[in-house]
N, C-alpha and C positions, 0 to 999 in steps of 0.2 A: 195794977198787976203789970209787972215788967216781964215781958216774954224774953227779951234779950235779942241779940242780933245773930243771925245765922251767917256763918262765913262759908263760902264755897270750898269744898274739899277738892283737892287735885287728885286725879287718878294716877296711880304709879305708872311710870313709863316702862313698858315691857319690850325689850328688844330681843329678837330671836338670836340664838347662838349661831354664828356662821358655820357652815358645813366644814370648812377647812380646819376649824378648831375642834369640831366634834369627831371628825373622821378617825384620828389616831385612837381615841377612846373606844370607838365602835370596832375598830380592827382588833384592839387588845381584848375587848370583851368577847369577840368572835373566836379568837384563838384560845382563850380560856375555856369557852364552851366546847370547842372541838377537843381540847385536851381532856376535859371532864367526860365527854362522851366516849373517848377512847378508853379511859380507865374504867368506866362503868361497863362498856360494851365489849371490849376486845382484850383487855389485859388478862393474863393468865390463860390465854388461848394459844393459838399458833403463833401469834405475834408478840409474845410476852417479852417485856423489857426487864422486868424485875423478877428475880428468882424467888421461889417460895409461894405460899398461899396468902401472904399478908394483904395484898391489894384486893384479892378476891374476897376475903372475909370482911374487909372494911367496906366494900361497896356491894356486898351480897344482897341486902334488902333493896338497894337502889336498882339493881339489875332486875329484880322481880317487879318492882314498881313501874319501871319503864318497859317491861315486856321482853327483856333480853333473857334467853335461856342460858342456864349455867350448870344444870345437872339433870 
């Protein structure tokens, strides 16, 4: 009975991503989240940037899901 030989397996080398390469993406994601919170929470109110009710109707269910009053 030939079992064969077992060869050692090498573990993959995992190197952390340097913070200086990750920071621009974190800032970009943070700005996108702030913009989304603005449109869900404040657009069509006193600080409305877009006329009409289009944005309000688009994010209406999201307002209720996140607890923002809208009517």
